Structures are given as C-alpha cells and as structure tokens.
C-alpha positions, 0 to 999 in steps of 0.5 A, a space after each residue: 820683901 815688898 808688900 806694895 807692888 799692887 799699889 805701885 803699878 799704875 797703868 795710867 802713868 805716862 812712860 818715862 822719858 827715855 833719854 833721862 835717867 830714872 833714880 832710886 829714892 832713898 829713905 832719907 829723901 822720903 823723910 823730907 816729904 809730907 805726909 809720907 815722912 809719917 809712915 813707919 820705917 817698914 813702909 819707908 824701906 818698902 818705898 825706897 825699894 820699889 819707887 823710882 823717880 820719873 823724868 820729864 823734859 823741859 817744856 813738858 806739860 805734866 798734867 792739865 787742870 780738870 784731869 782725873 788722877 789716882 796719884 800724888 806727885 812730888 817734885 824732886 828736882 827742877 822747877 815747875 810752874 802751876 797755873 789754875 783755870 783762872 790763869 793764876 800761876 805760882 812756881 815750885 822749885 826743888 829744895 824749897 818748902 813747897 817741894 816737900 808737899 805734893 803738887 797734887 793729891 786729889 781725885 782731879 788736878 786743880 792746876 796745869 803743870 809745866 816743866 820749866 826745866 828738866 824735872 824729876 818727879 815721884 809718883 805715889 798711888 793715892 791708895 797708899 796715901 789713904 792707907 796712911 790715915 787709916 793706919 795712924 787713926 784708930 778713932 777713939 784709941 790713943 796711939 802714942 808716937 815714938 817721939 812722945 813715948 817719954 812724955 809723962 803727961 801723955 803716958 798718964 792720960 793714956 792710962 787714965 783713958 784706958 781705964 775708962 776714968 775720963 769724964 766726958 762733958 755732956 751736951 746741955 739740956 736745951 740742945 738735947 731737948 730741941 734735937 729730940 723734939 725736931 726728930 719728932 717733927 715739932 712745929 716752929 711754935 713748939 721749938 720756940 717754946 723750948 728755946 725760950 726756956 733759956 733766955 740767953 739762948 733765945 737772945 743769942 739765936 735772934 742775934 745770929 739770925 740777924 747777923 751778916 751770915 743771914 742776909 735779910 731786909 727786916 730783922 727778926 724780933 722774936 725767937 719765933 721769927 728767927 726760927 721761921 727765917 732760918 728753919 728748924 734744922 738750921 736752928 737745931 744746929 745753931 743751938 747745939 753750936 751755941 751750947 758747946 761754948 759752955 764746955 770751953 770754960 775753966 777757972 784754971 788760968 792755964 786751962 783757960 788760956 788754952 781753951 780760950 785760944 782753941 775756942 776762938 780758933 774753932 769759931 774762926 774755922 766754923 765761920 769760914 766753913 759756913 762761908 765755904 759751904 754757902 759759896 760752894 752749895 755742896 753742904 748745909 751751911 749750918 752743919 758746916 758751922 757746927 762742924 767747925 766748932 766741934 773739930 777740936 772738942 777733944 781738947 777739953 777733957 784732956 786739959 781738965 785732966 792736966 789741970 788736976 796734976 801737979 804743975 811741975 809734972 809737965 811743961 807747957 811744951 809737953 802739954 802742947 805736944 800731948 794735946 795734938 796727939 789726943 784731941 782727935 780720938 777724944 773728940 771722936 768719943 765725945 761726939 759718938 756718945 752725944 749721938 752725932 751722925 757719921 758725917 760729924 764724928 770723924 771730923 776731930 780725927 781728920 780735921 788736922 790732916 791736909 791729905 785725908 781723902 775718905 770720900 769721893 764727894 765734898 764732905 763736912 770733913 773736907 770743908 773743915 780741912 779747907 777752913 783750917 788751912 784758910 785759918 792758918 794762912 793768917 797766923 802761920 808762916 805760909 812756907 809751912 803750909 801746903 798750897 791749897 790747890 794741892 790737897 784732895 779737898 780742894 779738888 772736890 769743889 764743883 761750883 767754886 775754885 780755890 787758888 792761893 790768891 782766891 783763898 786770900 780774897 775769900 778771907 777778905 770778902 768773908 771778914 765781916 761775916 767772920 767777925 760777926 760770928 766771933 762776936 756772937 759765939 764769944 760772949 
C-alpha cells in the first residue's frame, strides 16, 4: 500500500527521455542516499514501490542556476558537471561519496548541471524531504534510534529525563537582569551600570567591542562607550553569549574534555555565523553569533549526568553516540525554559541537519547549518560532507553566493575575526 502518491506527482518534472529505459529503485539503493537512508523501513519500501529513475542524454542541461525547484535530485548513474554563477565547476560521478548526497535540495538551484554522459537521476519531492525532519525530531522528546537501543547510558538518561529529574542549567543573573531591563527600554547609561556590577563581564564586553568583529577607528575605553558603539540589543546578545561560557565548565576530567571540545567548536561556528550574517546582510550578526554558541548547549546536562555514573558503566564510544542523540532535545528544552524566542529554540534540533528546510527565507538555523558545514570543512574528510551548493540553506542567500571554493575563501578572509572570537570567548 502506498501513502506517498500525492507527494510523488510533480507537474514540473521534465518528461523522461523516451529512448532510454527508466529503472525501478531498490531499497538497498535508497539506503545509500543521504538523508533518505534515515527514513524508516515502511517509507523506504514505499519509495521503492513508487519511484523510478529519470533518464537524460549526454549533453542535456538538467537545471540552470537560479531556477526554482520543488525537488531534490540524486545522481544514480553517469557523470554530471555542476557550475555556479561565477563559472566554478566540479564533477559528480556515480559510485563516489558525492553521489550519495543530493545534487540540489533548496528552493532554487545554486548551480547549472550538465550531463557529461547519459545519466540516471532520482527525483524526490521536497515535501517528503521535509517530512523526514518533522518525523525524526519531536523537539524536547528523546527518541532512541534502533541502533542505539542497547546503549545503557542512553537508556538510563532517557528514563532519568522522562521522570523530570534532569537539572537544567540557569542563565547567569547578569544576563537575565540586562535582558529584562532592555525589554523595559533601559538607557545606555543604565545598561552600563548593570554590566559593571560584573567587572569581568564589563572587561570582556569592551574587549569584544574592540576586536575585528567590529571595525572602528577609535577603541572603546569604557563599558558605556562599548554599548554606545554596538547598540543595546547587540550588547544584550553579547552578554548572554559571554555568560554561557560558565555553563561549559566541569571539574571532571572526562566531562571537561568533552565540554572544552564542544565549547571551542561552538565559538568557531558562532564566529563564522557572525561573518555570514554580516556578509549576507540577511540576519543580525550578534543574533547569529549567539545562535552559534547555543547550538550544542544540550550536551552540558547530559555530560554532567554521565559523570555521576560509574566509569565502567559506559565506553567513550557509547557516550559519543548517545550525545548526538540527546543534545538537540535537551538544548531545545533549555532555551525554552530560558525564554528564548522561536528563532532560537529550534536551532539545537536542526543545527546538525544539512537538509533542514523549515523556512522560505534565510533563518538563524540556516546560518548555523552553513557555519557548521564550514567548520567541518577544516577538520573532517570532505568526502563525508555534502557540497555546500547542494543544501537548502545555501539557496536562500540573496546577497552572497557560496561555492566550495568561495567557502574556503570565506574561512580564509574571516580567519582573524574567528581567532579573535576564539580568544575573547575562551578566557
């Protein structure tokens, strides 16, 4: 029985080439494709029943840069050349790591695709792609995947969490006081008085206001000058960002090892988010910076829970796999209790999902996803990552184009800003 026919009918699909033979898609083949392989068995069977390959002759233009689309495309057989609007090209061949990812999955094509050989494609409705995220993420609810059902740490934590015994970290008083004051239209002078109650916070704010993230001829010498330069709302976001660091602390060597790594990565993602927001002019840079810092916040209470268990109760590998499963829902719950807005609270849920596509316009979640992908480029085998032009977030950039080459240039150009942010938030 099929429950997908409405999604699979696409009037905009080009007709298949008549002199080539379309093929059925096997479940085994679908399990090779990212992120389709994450569907449950029932949906994969439905795919295999309803979908057929789409054939195109050598020399065909499969799609043009800038064209709107409502489908994601996968290369099953053949070779395709993709080129962006700057003329940069790269090749995708069947059987390679790149062919496991969609050629495109956004609202519009960010490249032009040329069939270098006869090719076979799989076209999947974006409504189906979107339903994958909705089904797998129940926000604050922890869903244990089948492959982790025997993980004792994850089972114990899920029970602890279900019984509402999890201790949620609190946002520092200075951040809460400033946020409440700004909601009541506090002046710059009054905001400075609140921040100066914490000399360390005041000094950090001045340091940030003078770093390369904010280009200015004359340095700020006081808390008042720093706030006056960057604005009240930006100050609020920066104070919250600086306050979050205290949560990522532990006396336990094992927990400290994980927290230090996660915090450093969060800083890196937040700095790239700031640069992307500033460059694209589609988001507030300070909000983007804060969004990067809170994307993995859910790891903190889970790691503290694990630290209270006997050390022989779990392995480091079990800890790592469980962490990936719980940090999203827990991060969502923390931000909800802290009173963050809708723009922020779902970031922990979707920030690891290259193919999340919950909004038509570029969102803070999109920026964090793009920034995490940039971050991973510097420390992960690129064959395990999607090409940046293929993910939905990249297609939403209006004033800036990203390609594999331009992404590396962005990291190079932002190196000083990223290093300064790492310095400011690490001490």
